[in-house]
C-alpha positions in Angstrom: 0.0 0.0 -0.3 3.1 2.3 0.9 4.5 1.4 -2.7 1.3 2.3 -3.9 1.2 5.7 -2.5 4.7 6.3 -3.1 3.9 6.1 -7.1 0.7 8.1 -7.2 2.5 10.8 -5.1 5.6 10.9 -7.6 2.6 11.2 -10.6 0.7 14.3 -8.8 3.9 15.8 -8.1 5.2 15.8 -11.7 1.9 16.8 -13.3 1.5 19.9 -11.0 5.3 21.1 -11.7 4.3 24.9 -10.9 3.0 23.8 -7.3 5.9 21.5 -6.8 8.5 24.0 -7.4 6.4 26.1 -5.0 6.2 24.1 -2.8 10.1 23.0 -2.8 11.1 26.3 -3.0 9.3 27.3 0.6 10.3 24.4 2.3 14.0 24.4 0.9 14.9 28.1 1.3 13.6 28.1 4.7 15.3 25.0 5.9 18.6 26.9 4.3 17.8 30.1 6.0 17.6 28.3 9.5 20.8 26.5 8.7 22.7 29.5 7.6 21.5 31.2 10.5 21.8 28.7 13.2 25.6 28.6 11.8 26.5 31.9 12.5 24.9 31.9 15.5 27.0 28.1 16.9 29.8 30.0 15.8 29.1 33.2 18.1 28.1 31.2 21.6 30.3 27.9 21.3 33.7 27.9 22.1 36.2 28.9 19.8 39.4 29.8 19.1 41.1 31.3 21.4 38.2 30.8 23.7 38.0 27.3 24.1 37.5 27.6 28.4 34.6 28.5 28.8 33.2 26.2 31.0 34.9 27.3 33.6 35.2 31.0 32.6 32.9 33.9 34.0 33.1 37.2 31.6 33.1 40.5 33.5 32.2 43.3 30.9 30.2 46.0 32.1 29.4 48.4 35.4 26.4 50.0 35.7 25.7 53.0 38.4 21.6 54.2 38.9 19.5 56.6 40.3 16.5 54.7 41.3 14.5 57.5 42.3 15.4 60.2 39.0 16.0 57.1 36.9 19.4 58.3 36.0 21.8 55.4 34.2 25.4 54.9 33.8 26.8 52.5 32.1 30.6 51.8 31.1 32.8 49.2 30.3 35.1 48.7 34.1 38.2 50.2 35.0 41.4 48.2 35.5 41.5 49.7 39.0 38.2 47.9 39.9 39.5 44.6 38.4 43.3 44.8 39.9 42.2 45.8 43.4 38.9 43.9 43.5 38.1 41.1 41.4 42.3 39.9 41.5 41.4 39.0 45.3 39.2 36.7 44.7 40.1 33.4 46.5 37.9 30.9 43.8 40.0 32.7 40.5 43.1 30.8 39.3 44.1 33.3 36.7 42.4 36.4 35.0 42.8 37.7 31.7 42.6 41.2 31.4 42.5 43.7 28.1 41.2 46.6 27.0 38.6 47.7 24.3 40.5 47.8 21.0 41.8 51.0 19.6 42.5 52.4 15.9 45.4 53.6 14.5 46.7 54.5 10.9 50.0 52.9 9.8 51.0 53.8 6.2 53.4 51.1 4.1 54.1 52.1 0.4 51.9 54.2 0.1 49.1 52.6 1.4 46.9 53.1 4.4 46.9 50.7 6.9 43.8 50.9 9.9 45.6 48.7 13.4 43.0 47.8 15.9 45.3 47.5 19.2 44.4 46.2 22.6 46.4 46.3 26.1 46.0 43.4 27.7 47.9 41.5 31.0 50.2 38.9 31.2 48.0 36.1 32.2 45.7 36.9 29.3 47.6 34.8 27.0 47.5 31.9 29.7 43.5 32.1 30.2 43.1 32.1 26.7 44.8 29.8 23.8 46.1 31.7 21.4 47.9 30.0 18.1 51.6 31.7 18.1 52.2 30.8 14.3 55.9 32.8 15.2 57.5 33.8 18.5 55.9 34.3 22.1 53.9 36.4 24.2 55.2 39.7 26.5 56.0 38.4 30.0 55.1 40.0 33.4 58.5 41.0 33.3 58.4 43.1 30.4 55.0 44.7 31.3 56.5 46.0 34.6 59.8 47.5 32.7 56.3 48.8 30.0 58.8 47.6 27.0 57.5 48.7 23.5 56.9 45.3 22.9 53.9 43.7 20.3 52.0 40.5 19.3 50.8 41.0 16.2 47.9 39.1 14.3 48.9 37.3 10.7 46.5 39.6 8.8 48.9 42.6 10.6 52.1 40.9 9.5 50.8 40.3 5.8 49.6 44.0 5.5 52.6 45.9 6.9 55.3 43.9 6.4 54.3 42.1 3.2 56.0 38.8 2.0 58.7 38.8 5.2 59.0 35.4 6.3 60.1 36.1 9.5 59.3 39.4 11.7 60.0 38.9 15.0 62.5 41.6 16.2 61.2 43.8 13.9 59.6 47.0 14.2 56.3 48.0 13.7 54.6 51.6 14.5 51.0 52.9 16.2 50.1 56.4 17.2 53.6 57.5 16.4 55.0 54.6 19.0 57.8 52.0 17.6 56.8 48.8 19.1 59.1 45.7 18.9 57.4 43.0 17.4 57.8 39.5 19.6 55.0 37.5 18.2 52.6 36.4 15.8 49.4 34.6 16.1 46.0 33.4 14.3 43.5 35.8 13.3 40.4 35.8 15.6 37.1 35.9 13.9 35.1 39.1 14.4 32.4 37.2 16.2 34.8 37.7 19.3 34.8 40.9 19.5 36.3 41.2 22.7 39.2 39.1 21.9 39.7 40.4 18.3 42.8 42.3 17.7 45.2 43.3 15.2 48.3 44.1 18.1 48.2 43.5 21.4 50.3 45.8 23.8 51.5 45.3 27.4 48.9 47.8 29.4 52.0 49.7 31.3 52.5 51.4 27.8 48.8 52.8 27.5 48.9 56.6 27.0 46.3 57.4 29.4 46.6 56.3 33.1 45.3 53.0 33.3 45.1 52.3 36.8 43.1 55.4 37.8 41.0 54.9 40.8 37.9 54.5 39.2 35.4 51.9 38.8 34.4 52.9 35.3 36.6 52.7 32.2 37.4 50.8 29.2 38.4 47.2 30.3 37.3 43.8 30.9 38.0 40.5 31.7 37.8 36.5 31.4 37.7 35.0 34.8 39.2 31.6 35.0 37.9 29.4 38.0 40.1 26.8 39.3 37.7 24.0 38.1 33.8 23.7 36.6 32.8 22.9 39.7 33.7 26.4 41.0 31.8 28.6 38.6 29.3 28.8 41.0 31.6 29.5 44.2 33.5 32.2 42.0 30.0 34.3 40.6 28.8 34.0 44.3 31.7 35.4 45.6 31.9 38.1 43.2 28.3 38.9 44.0 29.5 39.1 47.2 32.1 41.5 46.8 30.4 43.9 44.8 27.9 44.4 47.7 31.0 45.5 49.6 32.1 48.1 47.0 31.5 52.1 48.0 29.2 54.0 45.2 31.6 56.6 44.3 29.2 59.6 43.3 26.4 60.5 45.5 24.5 61.0 42.6 23.5 57.0 42.0 22.2 54.7 44.5 23.0 51.6 42.7 25.8 49.6 42.0 25.7 46.5 39.3 28.5 44.6 37.9 28.3 40.5 36.9 30.4 37.9 36.6 28.6 35.5 33.9 28.7 32.7 31.6 29.7 33.7 28.1 25.9 33.7 26.9 24.7 35.6 29.9 27.2 38.4 29.4 26.1 38.8 25.8 22.4 39.3 26.6 23.2 41.6 29.5 24.7 43.8 27.0 21.4 44.1 25.7 19.4 44.0 28.7 21.5 46.2 31.0 23.5 45.2 34.4 20.3 45.3 36.8 19.2 42.0 38.3 17.8 40.7 35.2 20.3 39.6 32.7 17.6 38.9 29.8 18.6 36.0 28.8 15.2 34.3 29.1 14.1 37.7 27.0 16.1 36.7 24.3 15.6 33.3 24.3 12.1 34.0 24.3 12.3 36.4 21.3 14.6 33.9 19.0 12.3 31.4 20.1 9.3 32.8 18.7 11.3 33.9 15.8 11.7 30.7 14.7 8.3 29.3 15.5 6.8 32.2 13.2 9.7 31.3 10.4 8.6 28.0 10.0 5.2 28.6 11.0 4.7 30.8 8.0 5.7 28.5 4.9 3.4 25.7 7.1 0.2 28.2 6.3 1.6 28.5 3.1 1.6 25.1 2.5 -1.5 24.2 3.7 -3.1 26.8 1.0 -1.1 25.4 -2.1 -2.4 22.1 -0.8 -6.3 23.0 -0.5 -5.9 24.4 -4.0 -4.5 21.0 -5.3 -7.2 19.1 -3.0 -9.8 21.3 -5.0 -8.1 20.5 -8.7 -8.3 16.5 -7.7 -11.7 16.8 -6.7 -12.7 14.5 -9.3 -10.3 12.0 -8.7 -10.9 12.1 -5.3 -14.8 11.6 -6.3 -14.1 8.6 -8.3 -12.0 7.0 -6.2 -14.7 7.1 -3.5 -17.5 6.2 -5.8 -15.2 2.7 -6.5 -15.1 2.3 -2.5 -12.0 4.3 -1.1 -12.2 4.7 2.5 -12.2 8.3 3.9 -9.3 7.6 5.8 -7.5 5.7 2.9 -7.6 8.9 1.2 -6.3 10.6 3.7 -3.2 8.7 4.7 -2.2 9.3 0.7 -2.5 12.4 0.8 -0.3 13.1 4.6 1.8 10.6 2.6 2.2 12.5 -0.6 2.6 15.6 1.6 5.5 14.0 3.3 7.3 13.1 0.2 7.1 16.5 -0.9 8.4 18.0 2.3 11.0 15.2 2.3 12.5 15.8 -1.0 12.3 19.7 0.0 14.1 19.3 3.2 17.2 17.0 1.1 17.5 20.0 -1.5 17.4 22.9 2.0 20.4 20.3 2.9 22.3 20.5 0.2 21.8 24.4 -0.5 22.8 25.1 3.4 25.8 23.0 2.6 26.5 25.3 -0.5 25.8 29.0 0.8 28.4 28.1 4.3 30.7 27.3 1.5 30.3 30.1 -0.4 30.1 32.3 2.6 33.6 30.4 3.9 35.3 30.7 0.2 34.3 34.6 -0.3 35.2 34.9 3.2 32.2 37.6 3.3 32.3 37.6 7.0 36.2 38.1 7.9 38.3 35.2 9.7 34.9 34.0 10.3 34.5 30.2 9.2 30.9 28.5 9.4 30.1 25.2 10.0 27.1 22.5 9.7 26.3 21.9 13.5 25.0 18.1 12.5 22.9 17.8 15.7 20.8 21.2 14.8 20.8 19.6 11.6 18.9 16.5 12.2 16.4 18.3 14.6 16.0 21.2 12.1 14.8 18.3 9.1 12.9 16.3 12.0 11.1 20.0 12.5 10.7 20.3 8.7 9.1 16.5 8.6 6.9 17.6 11.7 5.9 21.0 10.1 5.0 19.2 6.7 3.3 16.4 8.1 0.9 19.8 10.2 0.7 21.2 6.7 -0.9 18.1 5.3 -3.1 17.1 8.4 -6.1 20.1 7.5 -6.3 19.6 3.8 -6.3 16.0 4.1 -9.3 16.4 6.3 -11.0 19.0 4.1 -10.6 16.2 1.5 -12.0 13.2 3.3 -15.5 15.7 4.0 -16.0 15.7 0.0 -19.3 14.8 -1.4 -19.0 12.3 -3.5 -21.7 13.9 -6.0 -20.8 17.1 -5.5 -16.8 16.3 -6.4 -18.2 14.5 -9.4 -20.2 17.2 -10.7 -17.4 20.0 -9.7 -16.0 18.5 -13.3 
């Protein structure tokens, strides 16, 4: 019986090529967009070079002061002083990677302008984060203490600034009219890791501004590395207790917020603010609603197309009912037809997803970002397509089972 259903379904799909094309396009296009979007999201939130230790890391990115009565709000990145004077004394920290926001400097090589984004870091930055050194090594605590003008550069900066030079360790690179001696070259960091990506990394002691000014707000952020994964809750609780003891620096504000969060929560908090609600549930809710609507719209379109197909096949349905075919048999047949159509559209969508992701990676449409198929998500997406395909076939099949034999035959 199933074999006959399959033969009939293929014949029907061949007969109505336009409807078949519209249906296949809607299914495959939806799946392709979904898979490319998920691949990009996976690249953003999953552990990636050089941040491989996220399972035992907490991220400190912002400081917020507010006046609950007047509604005033002041929000910024945290200061080096805050991290060094308060956070570094927490007992459950193994190491802390400190880095500044990226600043831009223009360099001119062979009459060509090069924009160099540079960051200032501490020595433990290179221990917490696992940068791939293609040449040389990172600067040490001794070089930081001595305020040596040394730099670690990305492979992209090496190629743009030094051209075809095979080795550049020991050479000098200029930024903001200061010459820095290159001591290391690292692989490029994806731009999706905004807080870690940079063209050049420098010791924080060579910064032009007063990096250790006794303020809570500044231009730095930190990755706190716990001793073990099990210590993460203890480290977070210790951080929260520390924040309660820090005096608010000005009378204009009555509330002080800063949080040490897991990576995803730190991202949502940047959107929602540093208050008690991190915004994680809101972001997940919005994304889930978007995905539901994104899958539901093509499902509704398929329902309309299937109903049109049913009305065009009313004479066929009437003849089959006249010769004894039950409504149950016809419903099963139509659902199988719809599932076959959905399955074919899903397969096309999978191939299109692979092609589009390969195209994005090959042309480097997103700098230093290489997307990949998440096979777990791929499986769930395919199952979701089949589910919505089944859903889109149930109502039209029910409509078909209710057709009156005489009216169906007269319609033609």
